[in-house]
Each structure stands twice: as structure tokens, then as C-alpha cells.
N, C-alpha and C positions, 0 to 999 in steps of 0.2 A: 424761339421759345422764351418765355419770361421766367427767369431763375432768380429767386431771392438769394441774398448773400449767404454764404456758407455758414451754417449753424444758427441762422436767424429763425426764430419761431414765428408762426403766423397767428394773428388774431382775425377771426372770420365772423361774418354774419351769414347765417343760413336761413333761407326761406324754403321750407319743406312742405310739400303737399301732404296733408293729413286727411284720411278718409277711413271711417271705421269699417265700412263694407260696401258692396256694390250698389246697394239701394239707398245709401245715405249720401247727403251732400258733403262735398269736401271743401277744404279751404287751406290756404297757406298759413303756416305757423312760423314765427321767427325765433331763432335761437342764436345765442352768442357762444363761440368757442374761442378759447385762449390757449396759447402754447402748443399749437399744432406743428409737428415736425414736417419740414418740406419733403422728407424721405418717406413719409407715410403714403400708402395707396389711398385712393378715394374711399374705398370701402373700410379701410382701417380708420379713417377719419369719421365715417358714420358709426363705427363701433364705439369710438370715443364719445360721440354724441349720445348714443344709447346708454352708455355707462353713466353719463351725466344725468340723463333723464330718469334712469332707474334710481339713482341716488336721491333725486329730487321727488321721488314718488310718482312720476309720470309714466305714461305708456311709452315704451320704446318705439322707434320708427321701424315699420316692417319693410324689408327690402329683400330681393332675391339675390342669392349668391350660392356658390358651390365650390368649384375647384380653385378659384381666384388665380388662375394661371392663363386666362384668355383662351381657354379651349372649349369649355362646356356650353357657352352661350346663355348661361342662366342669368347672369347679372345684366342689368340694362336699365338706365334711367336717363331722362332728359336733364342735361346740366347746362344751365344758362341757354336753354333753347336748342341745344345740340345733342343728338343721341350719342351716348357714351362720352360726351365732353368734347373739348376743342382739338384733341390730337388726332392725327390721321391714322387710320387702320389700327385703332386701339380700343379695347373693351374698357368698360367702367373699372374693372378690377385692376387693369394695367395702368390706369391714369394715376399719376402721382401728384401730391399737393404742391410740389415745386412748380407746377404749371400755373399756380395762382400767386397773387401778391398779398402782402400783409394789408389788412383792412378791406379786402374784397368782400362783396356780397355775392353769394352763390345761390342760384335758384335751382331747386331739385324737384322734379315732378316725374310721374310715371309716363310710359308710352301712351299716346293719345290715339285711340282707334276704337270704333264701334265694335270691331271684331276682337279687341283686347279689353274686355271689361275689367275695371279695377276690382281686385279682391280686397285689398287693404293698403292704405298709404301708397307706397311705391311699387307694390306687387300687382301685376296684371295676369289675367288668365290667357296664356298663349297656346292653349290646346288646339286652337283653330289650325295652327301650323302642323300639329300632329295629325289632324284629320286629313289635311291635304296629302301628307305622306302616306297615310293609310289608304287613300283613294287610289294610289297607283305608283308610289315611289318604291317599288320593289321589283325583283325579278323572280321568276319561277325556276327552281333548280331541281333537277332529278336527283334523287338520292343514289348513293353508290360510292364507288371509289373516286377520289378527287382526280380530275384530269391533270395531265402534265401542264405545268405552268407555261410552256412554250408551244402548246398544241394549237393555239389560235393566235396567229400573228396579228398584231394591232399596230397600225402606223404610229410613229412617234407623235405626229401632230394630234391625232385622236387621243392618245394617252395623256398628253399634256393638257389638252382642252378639257378632258373629263376630270382630271385632277384639279384643274383650276376651279371647276364648278363644285367638286366634291368637298372643298374646304369650307363651304358654308356651315356655320355653327348654329343657325336657326335662332339667333337672338331676337330678331324682330326689329332691329334698328332701321332696316329699309322701310318698314311699315311706318315707323314713327317719323321718319324724315320726309316721307312722301306727302304732298299736299292732298292727295286722294286716298291716303292710307292704303295704298296698294301693296300686296305681297307678291307682285310679279317677279321681283328679283329672286326672292326665296324659291318660288315655284319654278322659275326658269332654271335655277341652279340644279334643282333636283331632276328636272326633265332632261336638261342638257347633259348632265353627268352620265345618265344611262343611255341617252340617245346616241352617244358617240362610241359606245362599246358594243361588241357583238352579243354580249349577255343580255343586253336590254332590247334587242331587236324583236323577239317574239311578241312582246306586249307593247311595242313602241306606240302604235296608233291609239290603242285603248288607254294607255297610260296618260298621254298628254290630254286627251279629251276628258277623262275622269278627274284629273288633277285641276284642270282649269274650271271645270264645272263646280268642283268643291270649293275652289278659291272664291268663285262668285257667290256660292251659297252661303259662305261664312260672312259675307258682307264687306269684303275688301273692295276697294275701288280699283279702277282700271289704270293702266300705265299711260302717261302722256309724255314720256321721254324727256323729262327734265333732268334726269341723272342724279337727283338728290340721293337716291338709294345707294348708288355706287359710291358717292362721296362719304356717306355715313357708314358704309359696311366695314366692320373691323377686319374682315377677311379679304377685302379688296376684290369682291366678286364684280365682274364687268357686266355692264348692261348689254354687251354683245350676246349674252346668253338669253336675254329677253327676245332678241331678234331670232335666235335659233328656236326658241319656244314658239314664236309666232309662225315660223315656217313649218314646224312639226305639227302645229295645231291645224293649219290649213290643209296640210297633206292628209291629216287624219279625217278631216271633214270631206274633202273633195278628191282624195286619191292622189297618187303621184309618189315619186320616190325622191 
């Protein structure tokens, strides 16, 4: 990791994608920032930029953010061509400016996918992921008293596999990293999570079929196993879940257990 000298402030050039709405043409605008602390997060640096723009009578840069703790999956931009920036398993809000050097030029742009239309500047509409979840990412639970927590034994391997998939935060970095703009890593995480638990068995075949159909309907591309999605995922979701999704999908179409 590149770490500036302690206490040294950064002077940066930012090339930021500006686009007023989904129907307008966008372009990069160049801004100069001075005196940026290496201890700032990337989003705090954007806050400083927006304060400067407001003082100059310009429109601030629109970008998504919420918890700023790497949990919610709301933030997400391409930073020098990499989703969430250069650090491994790190969201945009967890990226700190000590990762950059004094005098650097940083290119900031939104996720690029037909299924993620730009709303404004760095904000994209990721509701396509919500619709994939709505298509089948749920279980039917009968109402009544809660069952005993130990009533259904679940092998440890299944528990850990399900939890590995469940940590997906739905940020869309996998889509942005994929040359085909595929959301198969996201979809497979949601399918794989429930496929390994007994609670997901009643709707197992219907779930995978409906979620894959919705994935394709939204205009996402297909997976060609380059693993760029895994490399970009801030939660470290493995592409092995895509293999499980493929098995589940073929079982749903042709039968088998």
C-alpha cells in the first residue's frame, strides 16, 4: 500500500463524471483539491469537493452513501477503473485517502451497465437487483410460535456455506467489474444462501428459475468465468456460488436432487 508521509496533506486532481439525468449526455469535469488529509475516507474527500463547489456557486456532485461503515452496500463508484477503488474487499466508504499520493489524478465514474441507468452524476438505479430478490429470494414461513432453534440440525459445512453467501451487501460491484455486466455473483449468492438451508427447500426449484429469469429480463449479461466479480466484491463472495447456482438451475429445469 502506498502511504504518504505522516501529516502530509494531499493535492489532487479529480476527473468526475457529471450527468444531469438519465436522458442527458454526460462528461468528465476536472477539479483541483488542496490540503486533503490522508486520514479522510474517500467519501469525506467527496464531501470536501462538494463544499468547495457549493462555495463556488456550482452544483455539488451527486453520489450514493448511507452508513459509511461498509455494511449497507449503498456507496459504489469506479475509482481509476476499479469498483470501490484499489483495495481488496473494501467498499468505497472504507477506502482512505492514504491509498493515494500527492499530485495523483483520480478518475471517478458511476457503475457502467445497461441494467444500472445513471440517475445523476455518480448515482445509478440499482433497483434491478431488488427485483431479482423479489422474484424468489425469500422463504415462506407459517405463522405461529417460533420453532426451537435446535429443532432442525444443519451440518456445519452447510451453515458456513450459507453464511458465506449471505454476506453479500448488494452493492453491484460485481456487475461493474464484469466485462458482460453480469449480476450472476449477486444472484448466485442469494440462491446459494437459501439452497443450503432446510428453510429454503420448499421453493428451491422455483426460486432459482424465477431469479435467473429476472436476471436475464433486467438486461444483465451472462457469466463467462473470468472471476473479475470475485476480485471486486467487497464481501469476498466466491465464484463457487455461481457453480452452485448453475447446478440448482439445471436441476430445476431437468429434475434431480
